[in-house]
N, C-alpha and C positions, 0 to 999 in steps of 0.2 A: 190522270190519276185522281183529279178532283171528282170527275164524273164517276169513276169506280168507287171511291169512298162514299160519295153521296148515295150511290145505288145500294151499297151494302147497308147504309143507315136506313134507307127507305124500305128495303126488304125486311130488315129486322123490325121496324115499326109496323109494317103491314102484317108480318107473321105474328107478332105479339098481339096485335088487334084481333086477329083471327082466333088466337087462343083465348083472349078475353071474351070474345063473343061466345065461345064454347064453354066459358066459365071454368076452365081447368087447364093446368099445364100439361105438357106431354108426359107420358108414362114410360118412355124409352129408357133402357138401361145402358150404361156406358160399357164399352169393350175395354180390355186392357190397353190396346193401342190408343184409344181415345183418351184414356186416363193419362197416359204418358204425354200425349200432345197437349192436353189441357194443362197439365203441370208445367210444361215448357212455356206455353203462351200466357196462361192466366196467373201462374204463381211466380215464375221466373221472369216474365216479361220479354221472353225471347220469341221473335218472329222469324221463321226460317226464310232465307233468301232463295230465289230461283224457283219457287213453287208457282205454277201457273194458277191464275185466279179462276174460280168456277165461271163457266161461260155466261151464266145469268148475270154476273157482276161486271162483265166486260162492256165497255162503251160500244154503242152501235157504230158501224163503219161510217155512216153519215149521221152526224149530229146536227142539232139546230145551230143557228148562228151563235158564235161565242158571246158570253155575257161580259159586261164590263165589271170591274172590281166590286162596285157597290151592289150590283144585281147578284153577283156570285155570292157575296157575303150574306145577303138577304136570303137567297135560296138555301144555302148551307145552314143558316140559322134556323130557318123554318123546318127543314128536314131533321136537324138535330133535336129541336124542341119536340117534334112529333115522336121521335124515337124515345127521348127521355121521358115523355109523358106516358107512353105505352109501358116502358120499363117500370116507372113508378107505380102504375096501376096494377102491373103483374106481380110486383113484389109481395103484397099480402096474399094474393091468390096462390102463388107458388110456395110461400112460407119457407123459403130457404132451400127448397128442393129444385130439381131441374124444371125449367120453364119452357124451353124451346130447343130444338135440335139444330145445331150448326152442321152444314153439309160435310165438313172435314173433321171438326173437333168433337162432333157428337152432341149429346144433350148437355146443356149448360144452365146453371142457375142465373138469376138476374145479375148477381154480382159478377159472375164470370162473363156474362155478355158485356157488361160495362168495361171490364178489364180487357176483353178481347178487342173491343173497338178502340180503346186507348192505345193498346200495343200496335194494332193494325195501322191506325192513323200515324203513330210515331214512325213506324216502318216507312210509310209513304212520304212523310214530311221530309225526310232526308233526300228522297228522290225528287221531290218538288223543288227543294232548295237547289239541288244540283242542276235541274232543268232551268231554273231562273238564272243561275250564275253562268251557265253555258250559252245563254242568249246573247 
């Protein structure tokens, strides 16, 4: 779950960097279905259970050797800082309009991207706690 979360953060950072290099946000329009999904996640803070993660965000079958706690915290902090920096720099470029398209939720503003990642992380935090308790 930690690798899945950090992959989503890294993908967002990389995609934002790509949009920044192009010096413009996406021009995609939201569908009615995407508007409903965005409202559920970004406005209500509801993350549906049982949905399969996009394959690009799934950990590889064989991963590198596990990190100890300190290395894991350092890695997560670095990835989150990169994502936050990219979002900060995209904010004035997008000017409150859509910045980047999410594979399920569709085009999101920078504020919606931040909310999505908070709701998504909170969704997995419960799973991580349960996995720790079950050990």
